[in-house]
C-alpha angles and dihedrals in degrees: 000000000000118000091337095309132103113257092232091056091051092050093049092046092049092049091051095046094048096040094232118189097220138002114228114194136168127233123204093202099238116187123273093254094053091048091048091054102036103020126223125268091215092050092048092049090049092054096043105047135069091203121102110264131202114198114199120200 
């Protein structure tokens, strides 16, 4: 959490406000159980933006 907001929301909002062409984000590759419990920033950005996204592992 950053200043009371989810990181994914901040990334999506920034991309929209600055009219970026593509979002490039890293993924650590946490296990399925950890992602199911905590979620994944990359996954949340992917589901909440209409911008192209490149996820690097």
